[in-house]
C-alpha positions as CSV (number, residue, x, y, z in Angstrom):
1,M,2.1,-38.3,-34.2
2,Y,0.4,-40.1,-31.4
3,K,-1.4,-43.4,-31.8
4,Q,-5.1,-43.5,-31.4
5,E,-5.8,-44.7,-27.9
6,Q,-8.9,-46.4,-26.6
7,C,-11.7,-43.8,-26.2
8,G,-11.8,-43.5,-22.4
9,A,-10.8,-45.9,-19.6
10,V,-11.0,-46.5,-15.9
11,L,-7.6,-46.0,-14.3
12,T,-6.7,-47.3,-10.8
13,D,-2.9,-47.0,-10.8
14,P,-1.3,-44.6,-8.3
15,F,0.5,-42.8,-11.2
16,K,0.3,-43.1,-14.9
17,P,1.3,-41.1,-18.1
18,L,-1.3,-40.9,-20.9
19,Q,-0.2,-40.1,-24.4
20,I,-3.4,-39.7,-26.5
21,G,-4.0,-39.2,-30.2
22,L,-7.5,-37.9,-30.8
23,A,-9.8,-38.6,-33.8
24,A,-12.6,-36.4,-35.0
25,D,-16.1,-36.5,-33.6
26,K,-15.2,-38.2,-30.3
27,D,-16.5,-37.9,-26.8
28,C,-14.2,-39.9,-24.4
29,T,-13.8,-39.9,-20.7
30,W,-11.0,-41.2,-18.6
31,N,-11.9,-41.9,-14.9
32,I,-9.1,-41.9,-12.4
33,E,-10.2,-43.7,-9.3
34,R,-8.2,-43.0,-6.1
35,P,-8.9,-43.4,-2.3
36,A,-10.6,-40.6,-0.5
37,N,-7.6,-40.0,1.7
38,E,-5.3,-39.2,-1.3
39,T,-4.7,-36.1,-3.4
40,T,-4.5,-36.6,-7.1
41,R,-2.5,-34.2,-9.2
42,L,-3.0,-34.1,-13.0
43,V,-0.5,-32.3,-15.2
44,F,-1.0,-31.5,-18.9
45,S,2.3,-30.8,-20.7
46,V,1.0,-31.0,-24.3
47,L,-2.4,-29.9,-25.5
48,N,-3.0,-29.7,-29.2
49,L,-6.7,-29.5,-30.3
50,N,-8.2,-28.2,-33.5
51,P,-7.0,-24.6,-33.7
52,N,-10.0,-23.6,-35.9
53,A,-12.6,-24.8,-33.3
54,D,-13.9,-22.7,-30.5
55,C,-14.3,-24.0,-26.9
56,S,-18.0,-25.1,-27.4
57,Q,-17.0,-27.3,-30.3
58,E,-13.8,-28.9,-28.8
59,N,-12.6,-29.0,-25.3
60,V,-11.1,-31.0,-22.4
61,T,-13.2,-30.9,-19.1
62,V,-11.7,-32.0,-15.8
63,T,-14.1,-32.8,-12.9
64,D,-13.6,-34.2,-9.5
65,E,-15.4,-37.4,-8.3
66,N,-18.4,-35.3,-7.3
67,L,-18.6,-34.0,-10.9
68,Q,-17.6,-30.5,-9.8
69,V,-15.8,-28.9,-12.7
70,L,-12.1,-28.2,-11.9
71,G,-11.4,-26.6,-15.3
72,V,-12.0,-26.5,-19.0
73,L,-9.2,-26.5,-21.6
74,C,-9.9,-25.0,-25.0
75,P,-8.0,-25.1,-28.3
76,N,-6.3,-21.8,-27.4
77,S,-5.5,-22.8,-23.7
78,P,-1.8,-22.9,-22.6
79,N,0.0,-26.3,-23.0
80,I,0.8,-26.4,-19.3
81,S,-2.2,-26.9,-17.0
82,V,-2.3,-28.4,-13.5
83,F,-5.3,-29.7,-11.5
84,E,-5.5,-31.1,-8.0
85,T,-8.3,-32.6,-6.0
86,V,-8.9,-35.0,-3.1
87,G,-9.8,-38.5,-4.3
88,G,-10.2,-39.3,-8.0
89,L,-11.1,-37.2,-11.0
90,S,-12.3,-37.5,-14.6
91,V,-11.0,-36.2,-17.9
92,R,-13.6,-35.8,-20.7
93,V,-12.3,-35.0,-24.2
94,F,-14.8,-33.8,-26.8
95,T,-13.8,-33.2,-30.5
96,D,-15.8,-31.8,-33.4
97,S,-16.1,-33.4,-36.8
98,S,-13.3,-31.5,-38.5
99,T,-10.1,-33.2,-39.7
100,S,-7.2,-32.1,-37.6
101,D,-4.0,-33.4,-35.9
102,R,-5.0,-33.7,-32.3
103,Y,-3.0,-35.0,-29.4
104,L,-2.4,-34.4,-25.7
105,Y,0.0,-35.7,-23.0
106,M,-1.0,-35.8,-19.4
107,F,0.5,-37.4,-16.3
108,Y,-1.2,-38.0,-12.9
109,N,0.1,-39.2,-9.6
110,S,-1.6,-39.5,-6.2
111,F,-0.2,-39.2,-2.7
112,P,-1.5,-39.0,0.9
113,T,-3.4,-35.8,1.4
114,G,-1.2,-33.2,3.3
115,S,2.0,-35.0,2.5
116,E,3.7,-33.8,-0.7
117,P,6.1,-36.3,-2.3
118,V,8.8,-33.6,-2.4
119,S,9.2,-30.5,-0.3
120,C,10.2,-27.6,-2.5
121,G,9.2,-24.2,-3.9
122,G,8.0,-21.2,-1.9
123,D,7.7,-17.4,-1.9
124,M,10.9,-15.4,-2.2
125,R,11.6,-11.6,-2.0
126,G,14.8,-9.7,-2.6
127,I,17.0,-8.1,-5.1
128,S,19.1,-11.2,-5.9
129,G,19.6,-14.8,-5.1
130,T,19.6,-18.4,-6.4
131,I,16.8,-20.9,-7.1
132,S,17.7,-24.6,-7.7
133,S,15.9,-27.9,-8.0
134,P,15.7,-30.2,-4.9
135,N,19.0,-32.1,-4.2
136,Y,20.9,-29.9,-6.7
137,P,23.7,-30.6,-7.8
138,G,22.5,-34.2,-7.1
139,R,19.8,-35.9,-9.1
140,H,16.3,-34.4,-8.7
141,P,13.7,-36.6,-7.1
142,D,10.8,-38.3,-8.9
143,F,7.3,-36.8,-8.6
144,A,8.6,-33.4,-7.8
145,F,6.2,-30.5,-8.2
146,C,7.7,-27.2,-7.2
147,V,6.4,-23.6,-7.6
148,W,8.5,-20.6,-6.7
149,H,7.0,-17.1,-6.5
150,L,9.7,-14.4,-6.7
151,D,9.0,-10.7,-6.0
152,A,11.6,-7.9,-6.5
153,P,11.2,-4.2,-5.5
154,K,8.7,-2.2,-7.5
155,N,9.7,-0.4,-10.7
156,T,12.2,-3.2,-11.5
157,K,12.3,-6.2,-13.8
158,I,14.0,-9.6,-13.1
159,Q,16.9,-11.1,-14.9
160,L,17.1,-14.9,-14.7
161,S,20.3,-16.8,-15.6
162,F,20.1,-20.6,-15.8
163,S,23.7,-21.7,-15.4
164,E,22.6,-25.4,-15.7
165,I,19.5,-27.2,-16.9
166,F,19.7,-31.0,-17.0
167,I,16.4,-32.7,-17.0
168,E,14.9,-35.3,-19.3
169,I,15.4,-34.5,-23.0
170,D,12.3,-34.3,-25.1
171,P,11.4,-32.0,-28.1
172,L,8.1,-31.2,-26.5
173,C,9.2,-31.2,-22.8
174,R,6.4,-33.8,-22.1
175,F,8.0,-35.7,-19.2
176,D,10.0,-33.2,-17.0
177,F,10.0,-29.5,-17.5
178,I,10.6,-26.0,-16.1
179,A,7.8,-23.5,-16.9
180,V,8.7,-19.8,-16.4
181,Y,5.8,-17.3,-16.1
182,D,6.1,-13.6,-16.5
183,G,4.1,-12.6,-13.4
184,P,3.1,-13.4,-9.9
185,S,1.3,-16.7,-10.6
186,T,1.0,-19.6,-13.1
187,S,-1.9,-17.6,-14.6
188,A,0.6,-15.1,-16.0
189,P,1.9,-15.4,-19.6
190,L,4.3,-18.3,-20.2
191,L,7.7,-16.8,-20.7
192,D,9.5,-20.0,-21.6
193,L,9.3,-23.8,-21.3
194,L,12.6,-25.5,-20.6
195,C,13.9,-29.1,-20.6
196,G,16.8,-31.2,-21.8
197,R,20.5,-30.1,-21.2
198,T,20.9,-26.4,-21.8
199,T,21.3,-22.9,-20.3
200,A,19.0,-19.9,-20.6
201,E,18.9,-16.2,-20.1
202,L,15.4,-14.7,-19.5
203,E,14.1,-11.3,-18.5
204,T,10.7,-10.4,-17.2
205,S,8.5,-7.4,-18.0
206,S,7.6,-6.8,-14.3
207,N,9.0,-7.2,-10.8
208,S,7.6,-10.7,-10.3
209,V,8.2,-14.1,-11.8
210,T,6.9,-17.7,-11.2
211,L,8.9,-20.9,-11.8
212,M,7.3,-24.4,-11.9
213,L,9.3,-27.6,-11.9
214,S,7.4,-30.8,-12.7
215,T,9.0,-34.3,-12.9
216,D,7.6,-37.7,-13.5
217,Y,8.6,-41.2,-12.2
218,A,11.7,-41.9,-14.4
219,N,15.0,-40.6,-15.8
220,S,16.2,-38.4,-13.0
221,Y,19.1,-36.0,-13.8
222,F,20.8,-33.0,-12.1
223,G,17.9,-30.6,-12.3
224,F,18.7,-26.9,-12.6
225,S,20.3,-23.9,-11.0
226,A,19.3,-20.2,-11.7
227,N,20.6,-16.9,-10.5
228,Y,18.2,-13.9,-10.4
229,K,18.7,-10.2,-9.9
230,A,16.5,-7.1,-10.1
231,L,17.3,-4.4,-12.6
232,P,15.6,-1.0,-13.1
233,K,13.0,-0.9,-15.8
234,S,14.6,2.3,-17.0
235,N,18.1,2.6,-18.3
236,T,19.2,4.5,-15.2
237,S,17.8,3.6,-11.8
238,S,14.7,2.7,-9.9
239,L,13.2,3.7,-6.5
240,S,10.8,1.7,-4.3
241,C,9.5,2.9,-0.9
242,S,8.3,0.5,1.8
243,G,7.2,0.8,5.4
244,N,10.6,1.7,6.9
245,E,13.1,2.1,4.1
246,M,13.7,2.9,0.4
247,T,15.4,0.7,-2.1
248,V,17.3,2.2,-5.0
249,I,18.7,-0.1,-7.8
250,I,21.1,1.4,-10.4
251,N,21.6,0.0,-13.8
252,P,25.2,-1.3,-14.0
253,S,25.6,-0.2,-17.6
254,Y,24.5,3.3,-16.8
255,L,27.0,3.6,-14.1
256,E,29.7,2.1,-16.3
257,N,29.0,4.6,-19.1
258,L,29.6,7.4,-16.6
259,G,32.9,5.9,-15.6
260,Y,32.0,4.9,-12.0
261,T,32.0,1.7,-10.0
262,A,29.7,0.7,-7.2
263,D,32.4,1.1,-4.6
264,E,32.6,4.9,-5.4
265,L,29.0,5.5,-4.4
266,T,27.7,6.4,-1.0
267,L,24.7,7.9,0.7
268,T,24.7,11.3,2.5
269,D,26.5,9.5,5.3
270,A,29.7,8.4,3.6
271,S,29.9,5.3,5.8
272,C,26.7,3.9,4.1
273,G,27.6,2.3,0.9
274,P,25.7,-0.1,-1.4
275,S,24.1,-3.2,0.1
276,S,24.8,-5.1,-3.1
277,S,27.2,-4.7,-6.1
278,N,25.3,-7.1,-8.4
279,P,22.9,-5.6,-8.8
280,I,24.0,-2.2,-7.6
281,A,21.5,-1.5,-4.8
282,F,21.1,0.8,-1.9
283,V,18.8,0.1,1.0
284,V,18.1,3.5,2.6
285,P,16.8,3.5,6.1
286,Y,14.4,6.4,7.1
287,Q,16.2,6.8,10.5
288,A,19.9,6.6,9.6
289,C,22.6,7.1,6.9
290,G,21.9,10.9,6.7
291,T,18.2,10.6,5.7
292,V,16.5,13.9,6.3
293,R,12.9,13.9,7.6
294,K,10.7,16.9,6.7
295,V,7.2,17.8,7.6
296,E,5.5,20.4,5.4
297,D,1.7,21.1,4.8
298,H,0.8,17.8,6.6
299,T,3.2,15.8,4.4
300,I,6.1,13.7,5.7
301,S,9.1,13.2,3.4
302,Y,12.3,11.3,3.8
303,T,15.2,12.3,1.6
304,N,18.7,11.1,1.0
305,T,21.3,11.5,-1.8
306,I,23.5,8.9,-3.5
307,S,26.7,10.5,-4.9
308,A,30.2,9.6,-6.0
309,S,33.2,10.6,-4.1
310,L,35.0,13.6,-5.5
311,A,38.0,12.9,-7.6
312,K,41.4,13.8,-6.2
313,G,43.5,16.3,-8.1
314,L,42.8,19.5,-10.0
315,I,40.7,18.2,-12.9
316,T,38.2,15.5,-13.8
317,R,36.7,14.3,-17.1
318,R,33.8,12.4,-15.4
319,K,30.4,13.9,-14.9
320,Q,29.4,14.5,-11.3
321,I,26.5,12.3,-10.4
322,Q,23.8,12.8,-7.7
323,I,20.8,10.6,-7.3
324,I,18.3,12.4,-4.9
325,V,15.7,10.0,-3.6
326,T,12.6,11.0,-1.7
327,C,9.7,9.1,-0.2
328,E,6.7,11.3,0.5
329,L,3.9,10.0,2.7
330,D,0.9,11.9,1.4
331,G,-2.8,11.0,1.4
332,N,-3.6,7.3,1.3
333,T,-0.3,6.6,-0.5
334,T,3.5,6.8,-0.3
335,L,4.7,9.0,-3.1
336,E,8.2,8.1,-4.4
337,I,10.3,10.7,-6.2
338,M,13.8,10.3,-7.5
339,Y,16.0,12.9,-9.2
340,T,19.2,11.9,-11.0
341,T,21.5,14.8,-11.8
342,E,24.5,14.6,-14.2
343,D,25.7,18.2,-14.0
344,D,22.7,20.0,-15.4
345,I,20.7,16.8,-16.4
346,I,17.7,16.0,-14.2
347,Q,15.5,13.0,-14.4
348,E,12.4,12.4,-12.2
349,Q,10.5,9.2,-11.4
350,R,7.3,8.7,-9.3
351,D,5.3,5.8,-7.9
352,T,2.7,5.2,-5.1
353,D,2.3,2.9,-2.1
354,R,0.4,2.9,1.1
355,F,1.2,3.2,4.8
356,D,1.9,-0.2,6.3
357,V,-0.6,-0.5,9.2
358,G,-1.6,-3.7,11.0
359,L,-4.7,-4.4,13.1
360,S,-4.4,-7.1,15.7
361,F,-6.4,-8.6,18.6
362,F,-5.0,-8.9,22.1
363,T,-6.1,-11.1,25.0
364,S,-6.5,-8.3,27.6
365,E,-6.3,-4.6,28.2
366,T,-2.6,-4.9,29.0
367,F,-2.0,-5.4,25.3
368,V,0.9,-7.9,25.9
369,T,-0.3,-11.1,24.4
370,P,-1.6,-11.0,20.8
371,V,-4.3,-13.4,19.5
372,V,-2.7,-15.6,16.9
373,Q,-5.5,-18.0,16.0
374,S,-7.8,-17.2,13.1
375,P,-10.8,-17.3,13.2
376,Y,-11.0,-15.8,16.6
377,Y,-13.7,-17.5,18.6
378,V,-15.4,-15.4,21.3
379,D,-18.5,-15.2,23.4
380,L,-21.3,-12.8,22.9
381,N,-20.7,-9.5,24.8
382,Q,-17.0,-10.5,25.5
383,T,-14.7,-7.5,25.5
384,L,-12.3,-7.5,22.5
385,F,-9.1,-5.6,22.6
386,L,-7.5,-4.3,19.4
387,Q,-4.4,-2.4,18.5
388,A,-3.6,-0.6,15.2
389,T,0.2,-0.4,14.6
390,L,2.1,1.7,12.1
391,H,5.0,-0.4,10.8
392,L,7.3,2.6,10.5
393,P,10.1,3.2,13.1
394,D,9.5,7.0,13.4
395,S,9.3,8.3,17.0
396,Q,7.5,11.4,15.9
397,L,4.4,9.8,14.4
398,T,1.2,9.0,16.3
399,V,-1.8,7.0,15.2
400,F,-5.5,7.9,15.6
401,T,-8.5,5.6,15.0
402,D,-10.8,7.7,12.8
403,S,-13.4,5.2,11.8
404,C,-14.1,1.5,12.4
405,F,-17.0,-0.6,11.1
406,A,-18.0,-4.2,11.1
407,S,-19.6,-6.5,8.4
408,S,-20.6,-10.1,8.1
409,D,-19.0,-10.0,4.6
410,P,-15.2,-10.2,4.3
411,K,-15.4,-8.0,1.2
412,F,-17.6,-5.5,3.1
413,Q,-20.2,-5.5,0.4
414,A,-23.1,-6.2,2.8
415,S,-24.5,-3.7,5.2
416,T,-22.1,-2.5,7.9
417,Y,-22.3,-1.4,11.5
418,D,-20.3,1.5,12.8
419,L,-18.2,1.2,16.0
420,I,-16.7,4.7,15.5
421,R,-17.1,7.2,12.7
422,Q,-15.0,10.3,12.3
423,G,-13.6,9.9,15.8
424,C,-17.1,9.7,17.3
425,A,-18.1,6.5,19.1
426,K,-21.3,5.0,17.6
427,D,-21.4,1.9,19.8
428,N,-22.0,2.3,23.5
429,T,-19.4,-0.4,24.4
430,Y,-16.6,1.2,22.3
431,H,-13.7,2.4,24.5
432,T,-10.5,4.1,23.6
433,F,-7.2,3.5,25.4
434,P,-4.3,6.0,25.6
435,S,-2.3,5.8,22.3
436,G,1.4,5.9,22.0
437,I,4.1,6.4,19.4
438,G,3.1,4.4,16.3
439,F,-0.1,2.7,17.7
440,A,-3.7,3.3,18.8
441,R,-5.7,1.0,21.1
442,F,-9.4,0.4,21.6
443,S,-12.0,-2.2,22.7
444,F,-15.6,-3.1,22.2
445,N,-18.0,-5.9,23.2
446,A,-18.6,-8.8,20.8
447,F,-21.9,-9.0,18.9
448,K,-23.4,-10.9,16.0
449,F,-25.4,-9.6,13.0
450,L,-29.1,-10.6,13.2
451,R,-30.4,-12.8,10.4
452,T,-26.9,-13.3,9.0
453,H,-23.8,-15.4,9.5
454,N,-22.0,-15.6,12.9
455,S,-18.7,-14.3,11.5
456,V,-17.8,-10.6,11.9
457,Y,-15.1,-8.7,10.0
458,L,-13.7,-5.3,11.0
459,K,-12.2,-2.6,8.8
460,C,-10.6,0.5,10.5
461,R,-9.4,3.7,9.0
462,V,-6.5,5.2,10.9
463,V,-4.9,8.6,10.6
464,I,-1.1,9.1,11.0
465,C,0.0,12.5,12.5
466,D,3.1,14.4,13.4
467,S,3.3,14.3,17.2
468,D,4.6,17.9,17.2
469,D,1.5,19.2,15.3
470,E,-0.9,20.3,18.0
471,A,-3.5,21.1,15.3
472,S,-3.3,17.6,13.7
473,R,-6.4,15.4,13.2
474,C,-5.1,13.1,16.0
475,N,-5.6,15.9,18.5
476,Q,-9.1,16.8,17.4
477,G,-11.0,13.8,18.6
478,C,-14.7,13.6,17.6
479,I,-15.7,16.1,14.9
480,S,-18.6,16.5,12.6
481,R,-18.3,16.2,8.8
482,H,-18.6,19.9,8.1
483,R,-15.9,20.8,10.6
484,R,-13.5,18.2,9.3
485,D,-9.9,19.5,8.6
486,L,-9.1,18.1,5.2
487,G,-5.5,19.0,5.3
488,S,-4.8,17.2,8.6
489,S,-6.5,14.0,7.5
490,K,-4.3,13.3,4.5
491,W,-2.2,10.6,6.1
492,K,-4.7,7.7,6.2
493,S,-4.5,3.9,5.9
494,N,-7.0,1.1,6.1
495,A,-6.6,-2.1,8.1
496,V,-8.8,-5.2,8.1
497,V,-9.0,-8.0,10.7
498,G,-11.3,-11.0,11.1
499,P,-13.2,-13.2,11.2
500,I,-14.6,-13.2,14.7
501,R,-16.9,-16.1,15.4
502,L,-19.1,-17.1,18.3
503,S,-17.6,-20.0,20.2
504,H,-21.0,-21.2,21.7
505,H,-23.1,-21.0,18.6
506,T,-22.5,-24.5,17.3
507,Q,-24.3,-26.6,14.7
508,G,-25.4,-29.0,17.3
509,E,-27.3,-26.3,19.2
510,I,-28.9,-25.2,16.0
511,S,-30.0,-28.7,15.2
512,E,-31.3,-29.3,18.7
513,S,-33.3,-26.1,18.6
514,I,-34.9,-27.0,15.3
515,S,-35.8,-30.5,16.5
516,E,-37.5,-29.1,19.7
517,K,-39.5,-26.7,17.5
518,D,-40.6,-29.4,15.1
519,G,-41.8,-31.6,18.0
520,S,-43.7,-28.8,19.6
521,I,-45.4,-28.0,16.3
522,A,-46.4,-31.6,15.7
523,G,-47.9,-32.0,19.3
524,H,-50.0,-28.9,19.3
525,S,-51.0,-28.4,15.6
526,S,-54.8,-28.4,16.4
527,L,-54.4,-25.5,18.9
528,Y,-52.3,-23.6,16.4
529,L,-54.9,-24.0,13.7
530,F,-57.7,-22.6,15.9
531,G,-55.4,-19.7,16.9
532,V,-54.6,-18.9,13.4
533,L,-58.3,-18.8,12.3
534,V,-59.2,-16.5,15.3
535,L,-56.2,-14.1,14.8
536,A,-56.1,-13.9,11.0
537,A,-58.0,-10.7,10.8
538,N,-55.9,-9.1,13.5
539,V,-52.7,-10.2,11.9
540,L,-53.7,-8.6,8.6
541,L,-54.6,-5.4,10.3
542,L,-51.4,-5.2,12.2
543,S,-49.4,-6.1,9.1
544,L,-50.9,-3.1,7.2
545,V,-50.1,-0.8,10.1
546,A,-46.5,-2.2,10.4
547,L,-45.9,-1.8,6.7
548,R,-47.0,1.8,6.7
549,Y,-44.7,2.5,9.6
550,S,-41.7,0.6,8.2
551,R,-41.7,2.6,5.0
552,K,-40.9,5.6,7.1
553,Q,-37.9,4.0,8.8
554,P,-34.4,3.6,7.3
555,A,-33.2,0.0,6.6
556,A,-30.1,-1.0,8.5
557,Y,-28.5,-3.9,10.3
558,R,-28.7,-4.0,14.1
559,Y,-26.7,-5.9,16.7
560,H,-27.9,-7.5,19.9
561,P,-25.5,-7.9,22.8
562,V,-26.4,-10.7,25.1
563,P,-24.9,-11.0,28.6
564,T,-22.5,-14.0,28.9
565,Q,-23.9,-16.7,31.2
């Protein structure tokens, strides 16, 4: 299909398409040379290697100009693959000795680092909306590379309706294309590859979808426009709980079969109707529209009911419908429960989520100005002020900091140091401020881990309590493990913040210190040699004593606060 190209080349053009036919038993490398202040993007839109070979026998390897591997494409890799790096890159194609029809198409372009040729794409959330190509309904720009990530409420799927697609026509979609992925990233399964002049109807298997638009340097047309909407995964309805509201989405066909329209449905407060009719959706606030809050056995629940207005007259031939929705905040999760009743028919759905709690630094004990920069550079022994905030507008909930510990590892897989554990301060600089509705405040003095990196990360476990419950965990303060009230500690959430870095511990100071030590050693090496010979026996004896003693001591990280000069 493709002509046999020269086996490898050096390319210096700012952009170039490569259409390559591959023979058996080849090892070819194409080197793309670009300036160090440019970013090079390489897009594979066709990849057809020997399907009977494995990756060790036949592959395409992409490396940057420092020979760091950016990726390896195998015979079973997806057609669409994208690589980016600063400066140039290399593409090495290796084929085995088998006879097969091999070909690939790739296109690269370079642009000043930090300055995309076209501004487009982004993250989107919601139950419905529109995605379109740049300049639509005008012609799309050249060198467009756009990626949209779309998330709908949990327990839903997404319906995509492309009302128009008009990009370069090609049977293999080599030049311009729209790639649709069934998931939150381009690593998800490819749902469809679209190009030419057409329309399309697609449906995802989950509540997320990713769209990628890639165009080259020629033949610009009108691009595309697509409408999306969330639908319940079931045939009836879906429920999703978030920090301060629930979202209910009803299948239009289900409602139509019952003989109702969206305009006939309301919440418990009849003045609260659907927020959307396509799809049919209700956004149910926890603090309005007749939502009932209930506290029972240390569990907080919020309940509302979606129902149809009663028919006027003496008789009806329609089933009475009630959709009872409840979000229960229990344990480390938010439990979602929904009942749909059609006379004597009851359906139940469940799902889980977490409390939405944020942990933030503030500049002073007034807790007015939050720290927005990250990393947060501080001095050793500087007082740091933090606030844990529950993102739930409920005036009857309080927050208590149960435990908080630090680590030099952002994944907290290294040893940790406790600031507070089960409400008991373990660090002598830890200080608690009076808490309020929906927040807890505390402070401690900055430190660094000995023998490790200068970054510190914090993870805190907070407990959420009913302010009217005098026996709640929030009112117990410091307690030992054996006295811990398991029931009152159900409402928990974790929050992480960091890194904190030392502002005065610079690389220059480290280098200067090393240089001074090296000079001192060189100038007094003869004295050190004599000292070593004299003290050798003593060092050995002391080492044996220290080893015996250390075996009796538990291993742990320590911190060392140093007064600020």
